[in-house]
C-alpha positions in Angstrom: 123.2 118.2 110.0 120.8 120.2 112.1 118.7 118.1 114.5 115.9 119.4 116.6 114.1 117.3 119.3 110.4 117.4 118.6 108.1 117.0 121.6 104.8 118.5 120.3 104.5 115.8 117.7 104.8 112.8 119.9 102.4 110.3 118.5 101.9 112.0 115.1 104.7 110.1 113.4 104.2 107.1 115.6 100.7 106.7 114.3 102.0 106.6 110.8 104.0 103.5 111.5 101.6 102.1 114.1 98.8 101.9 111.6 100.6 99.0 110.0 102.3 97.3 112.9 100.5 95.1 115.4 103.6 95.0 117.6 103.0 98.5 118.9 99.6 97.9 120.6 100.3 100.3 123.5 100.7 103.4 121.4 97.7 102.7 119.2 95.6 102.1 122.3 96.7 105.5 123.6 95.5 107.0 120.3 92.1 105.3 120.6 92.8 102.9 117.7 92.9 99.2 117.9 95.9 97.4 116.5 93.4 94.6 115.8 91.3 96.8 113.5 91.3 95.6 109.9 93.5 97.4 107.5 91.5 98.5 104.4 93.3 99.3 101.2 92.6 100.5 97.7 94.6 101.5 94.6 94.3 101.7 90.9 96.5 98.6 90.6 97.8 95.9 92.9 100.3 93.0 92.7 101.0 90.3 95.2 104.3 88.3 95.4 105.7 85.9 98.0 107.6 88.9 99.4 104.6 91.2 99.9 102.0 93.4 98.4 102.4 96.5 96.1 99.7 99.1 95.6 100.0 101.5 92.7 98.1 104.7 91.8 96.2 106.5 94.4 97.3 103.9 96.9 95.6 104.1 100.3 95.7 102.3 103.6 93.2 102.9 106.4 93.1 101.5 109.9 90.8 103.0 112.5 91.0 106.8 112.2 94.4 106.8 110.5 94.9 107.0 106.8 98.1 106.8 104.6 97.9 107.8 100.9 100.7 107.8 98.3 101.4 107.1 94.7 102.8 103.7 95.6 102.8 101.7 98.8 104.7 98.4 99.2 104.4 96.1 102.2 107.0 93.5 102.8 105.5 90.4 104.4 107.8 87.4 104.3 106.1 84.4 105.9 103.0 86.5 106.3 104.7 88.7 108.9 104.8 92.5 108.2 108.4 93.7 108.4 108.4 96.9 106.4 106.0 99.4 104.7 107.4 101.8 102.1 105.4 104.7 100.6 106.6 106.8 97.7 105.4 109.9 95.9 103.0 112.4 97.4 102.9 110.6 100.8 100.2 111.8 103.2 99.5 110.4 106.6 96.4 111.7 108.4 95.3 111.0 112.0 92.5 112.7 113.8 95.0 115.3 115.2 97.9 115.5 112.7 98.8 115.6 109.0 102.2 114.6 107.7 103.2 115.2 104.1 106.5 113.8 102.7 108.0 112.5 99.4 108.9 109.1 100.9 108.3 107.1 104.1 109.7 103.8 105.4 108.4 102.0 108.5 110.5 99.2 109.8 108.9 96.9 112.4 112.2 95.4 113.7 113.3 98.7 115.3 109.8 100.4 115.5 111.1 103.4 113.4 109.5 105.4 110.7 111.6 107.7 108.5 110.0 110.3 106.3 112.1 112.1 103.8 111.9 114.7 101.1 109.8 117.8 101.6 108.4 116.9 105.0 105.6 119.0 106.4 104.0 118.2 109.7 100.9 120.0 111.0 99.2 119.7 114.3 96.3 122.2 114.6 97.8 125.5 113.5 101.4 124.5 114.4 103.6 123.6 111.4 107.1 122.2 111.2 109.1 121.6 108.0 112.4 119.8 107.2 113.9 117.2 104.9 114.0 114.2 107.3 111.8 113.1 110.2 112.7 110.0 112.2 110.5 108.7 115.0 111.0 105.7 117.2 107.6 104.4 118.4 109.2 102.3 121.2 111.0 105.2 122.9 108.6 107.9 121.6 111.5 110.1 120.5 111.6 112.1 117.3 114.2 114.1 115.3 113.7 116.5 112.4 116.9 117.1 110.5 118.7 116.8 107.2 119.2 120.6 106.8 117.3 123.6 108.0 114.3 123.0 110.2 111.6 125.6 110.3 108.3 125.9 112.1 105.6 127.8 113.8 104.4 126.6 117.2 101.1 127.7 118.7 100.8 126.8 122.4 97.5 125.2 123.5 94.9 127.9 124.0 96.6 130.4 121.6 94.3 132.0 119.1 
């Protein structure tokens, strides 16, 4: 499996997980978003169980300037504590600076890691990176793109 360290996206994937995890206050503060900001949601259908919440059809979560959209979003909340967020189908995560597109995403609060899989496309300005698996740890701020061939185009700051 090819693995490439990604430094130019530090924060992009973190924001995806951080938008839903109050434990990672430091990274959200650096991005200008408050972990205490309310999380708005919408979908064509919703169900609530003792284990969590499921949004179906044009599911969308918004917190501060960050937005996640997918066909389905499921939040696992045992004892009213968020432990996991899973998004499937046409996953888009948009921050003021980055856009991430994937087929599937799982954020786990226990290890502060978000894993995006499928046809992963990350853009930051004009720079683009593609691969099949992107893993980011919000605690250590490290990221890896792998799962096959990784391709991209990087434009240094100030490049036209």
